[in-house]
VOLUMDO-679729 format. One record per residue (C-alpha): residue in three letters; x, y, z. Coordinates in steps of 0.2 Angstrom, whole numbers, plus 5000, padded with zeros to 4 digits. Example, Ala and Ser with C-alpha at 12.3 -4.5 7.8 and 13.67 -1.06 7.14 Angstrom:
ALA506249785039 SER506849955036 
END
This chain:
MET484250834975 PRO485850764983 ALA486650604977 THR486250454988 VAL487350304991 ASP487450165003 VAL489250185007 LEU490450335005 LEU492350315005 LEU493450465007 ALA495350455003 VAL496550595003 ALA497450514988 ASP497450484970 VAL496150344970 THR496750264954 ARG498350214963 ASP497550174980 ALA497349984980 ARG496449974997 THR495050094992 ILE494850024974 ASN494749844980 LEU493449884994 ALA492349994982 ARG492349854970 ALA491949714982 LEU490449814989 ALA489849864972 LYS489949684967 ASP488749634982 GLY487549764976 VAL488049904988 THR488050074980 VAL489650164983 GLY490350344982 ILE492150384982 VAL492850554986 GLY494650574981 ALA495850634967 GLY496250554950 LYS495950604932 GLN495550434927 LEU494250384940 HIS492850334929 SER493850224917 THR495150154929 VAL494150124945 ALA492350094940 SER492649964927 GLU490950014920 ASP490149974937 SER488550074939 ASN488550044958 ILE490150164960 ALA489950354959 PHE491450474960 PHE491550644968 GLU493250714962 TRP494350814974 LEU495550924965 ASP497150894974 PRO498151054975 GLY499750954979 GLY501151034990 ARG501151025009 ALA500050905019 LEU499151035028 ARG498651125012 ARG498050965005 TRP497050915021 TRP496251095021 SER495751075003 PHE495050905005 ASN494050955020 ARG493351105011 CYS492850984996 ALA491950875008 ALA491051015017 THR490251065000 LEU489850894994 ASP488050864990 VAL487850684995 ARG486850575007 ALA487550415013 ARG487050275026 CYS488850235030 VAL490450335029 ALA492150265029 ALA493850365031 MET495150275021 ASP496550355031 LEU496750465045 PHE496850625034 ALA495050595029 LEU494350555046 SER493950735051 ALA492950765034 SER492150585036 ARG491550625053 SER490750785047 ILE489850705033 ALA489350555045 ARG488550675057 ARG487650775043 CYS486950615036 LYS486650535053 ALA487650385046 HIS488850255054 LEU490750305053 LEU492150175050 TYR493950215050 ASP495250115040 MET496850135051 ARG497950075037 GLU499550125046 PHE499950175064 TYR499750355062 PHE500350385079 ALA502050315074 LEU502350355056 GLY504050315048 PRO504150475038 LEU503850575054 GLN505350495062 GLY506350635071 LYS504950765069 GLY504250745086 LEU503050895087 ARG502150845070 GLN502050665076 ARG501250715093 ILE500050835084 LEU499550695072 ALA499350565086 ALA498250685097 HIS497150715082 GLU496950535079 SER496550495098 ARG495250635098 LEU494350575083 VAL494350385085 GLY493150405099 ASN491850445086 VAL492050295076 ASP490950145075 ASP492150015069 VAL494050025065 ILE494849925051 VAL496749875051 SER497849775039 GLY498549645051 GLU498149535066 LEU499649615076 ASP498949785071 ALA497249745078 ASN497949695095 ILE499049855097 ALA497649975091 GLN496349895102 LYS497549915117 ARG498150095113 PHE496450165110 ALA495450065123 LEU494250005109 ALA492749915115 LYS492749815099 ARG494249725091 PRO494749805075 VAL494249715059 VAL495749645049 LEU495749665030 LEU497449605023 ASN498149715009 THR497949584996 PRO497549604978 PRO496149524968 TYR496649354961 LYS497549364944 ASP498549244934 VAL500349284929 VAL500349384912 PRO501649434899 SER502549584906 SER503249744897 LEU504349774912 GLU505949754903 THR505449874889 VAL504950004902 VAL506549984911 THR507650004895 ARG506650164892 ASN507050224909 SER508850174912 HIS510550194904 GLN511050014903 SER512749964896 THR512349774896 SER510849674891 LEU509449664904 SER509449474899 GLN511049464910 LYS510249554925 THR509249504940 LEU507749624940 VAL507349674958 LEU505749774960 TYR505249894973 GLN503449954972 GLY502650084983 VAL502850264990 VAL504650314989 HIS505050355008 HIS506550335018 GLY506450175028 ARG505850065014 GLY507449975012 LEU508050064996 ALA509550145003 PRO510249985011 PHE509949894995 MET510850024984 ASN512350004996 ALA512349814993 MET512149844974 ALA513949904974 VAL514549724976 MET513149644966 PRO513549704948 MET512249594940 VAL510749674949 GLN509549804941 LEU508449894953 VAL506749944947 VAL505650074957 ILE503850084953 GLY503150234963 ASP503550404968 GLY503750504984 PRO504750634995 ALA506350524996 ARG506550504978 HIS507850654975 ASP508850594990 LEU508950414984 GLN509350464967 ALA510850564974 LEU511350414984 ALA511350304969 GLU512450424960 ARG513750434974 LEU513750244975 GLY514050224957 VAL512450124954 ALA511350254946 HIS511450174929 ARG510750014937 VAL509250104945 ALA507650134934 TRP506350254941 ILE504750214933 GLY503650334944 SER501950284950 VAL500650194939 PRO498850164940 TYR498450014951 ASP497649914937 GLU499249924927 LEU500349864942 HIS500149674941 GLN500649664922 LEU502349754926 THR502649664942 CYS502549494933 GLY504149544924 ALA505249554940 HIS506349414946 VAL506449474964 GLY505249584975 LEU505949704988 CYS505049715004 LEU506449775015 ILE505549885028 GLU506749965041 PRO506049975059 ILE506250155061 SER504450175068 MET503150065076 SER502150085060 TYR503550015050 GLU504049885063 TYR502349795062 ALA502049825043 LEU501249695032 PRO501249795016 ASN500249765000 LYS501849754990 LEU502249584997 PHE500549514992 GLU500749594975 TYR502449504973 MET501549344978 MET500149374965 ALA501449394951 ARG502349234958 VAL503949334962 PRO504949284977 SER505449424989 LEU506849495000 VAL505949525017 THR506449605033 ASP506349495048 LEU505049595058 PRO503649535068 ALA502149525055 LEU503249495040 HIS504149355050 GLU502549275054 HIS501949285036 ILE503549215028 ILE503549065041 ARG501749025036 HIS502049065018 PRO503849035013 VAL503849154998 GLY505449245002 VAL507049255011 LEU507049345028 VAL508449475031 ASP509049535048 PRO508349705052 ALA510049785052 LEU510049765033 THR511949765032 ILE512749745015 ASP513349565019 ASN511549515025 ILE510749585009 VAL512049494998 LEU511849335007 ALA509949345005 MET510049384987 GLU511149234984 ARG509849124993 VAL508349194984 ILE509149164967 HIS509748994970 ALA508848884958 GLU508048754970 THR507548894983 TYR506949004969 THR505848864962 ALA505148824979 MET504749004983 LYS503849024967 HIS502848874970 ALA502348944988 CYS501749104980 GLU500248994973 GLU499549014991 ILE499049184986 ARG497449094979 ASN496949074997 LEU497449255002 SER496749354988 TYR495549504990 GLU494049384986 ARG494349305003 GLN494549475012 ALA492949545003 ARG491849425013 THR492349505029 ALA492249685021 VAL490549655014 ALA489949585030 LEU490649725040 PHE489749865030 ARG488149765028 GLU488149765047 HIS488149955047 LEU486849975033 
END
């Protein structure tokens, strides 16, 4: 007999590190919806389920390597999956083809989480053919979708116009579930992963969390670190640009002040983030996807009550004006602009005011988003 669930979520990712999939699954399960997750991750049951009997896992053995190889492997896994679902959701574009196949097989409704503008991805800047193929793939599949989900109001406007959607996409912000500030082991972890010659008590710990791609502000910030000797950069995450950025740090003479922690399970992220002094959200406008980004790292910093450096881009600008939890930096991200922004963010009165503004995360946490998410999926069940 095939397994039966109300909602099946598919993600070409290590689910233990995929906040958007984890939070959605938990919100649905809490409301009594049975959820299946197809994805990678060795700690799925212990990390994601939290002993929730409403969540089942169908593990995909990620082969790693090139995107095409991983996509082919995921589709093959989905094709052999013995599961029935009433509603199927692709948690990214790369899972959409497999999700459509399962939805057709089960005669289920199909939802698509367009968490980025896949037709204009930052990592594909300068790779025109690959970007055009991906965009065409998305355009072809979106017509089969019953509802589209995006991560910001501006994204909803752009996606509806680009794909001529009959229904406006549903907005689910990339916010985490509510947590209080907790004692952090970040300094201990940094000490273990860096070669400091001075005590970390004398340093300003600036945290970047997320995938390590070009265009995420790490290179401009490292350039500025050359004239900010008391700054320690901490990178929680991994990705294809790590080698290049490590080489850049060596050339700039700041490698001893950059700690590369690697990726950590999502459930461990908040505790580490609470130990930072400043959060880095310096998105470079190298693509439309980046230009309109409203990434989860900004909300994670807010949850840890950590003020941020934030690029002055449309969605980020709107957020900071409404919730003054960080200092806006001109998109040129020059050394002078970054240094001035750092001076502003660590100024005692400004810093205190921004930490206080971070309390507004109480009204933005995923518990608020969950109402919209549950209502959407209930509509399709």
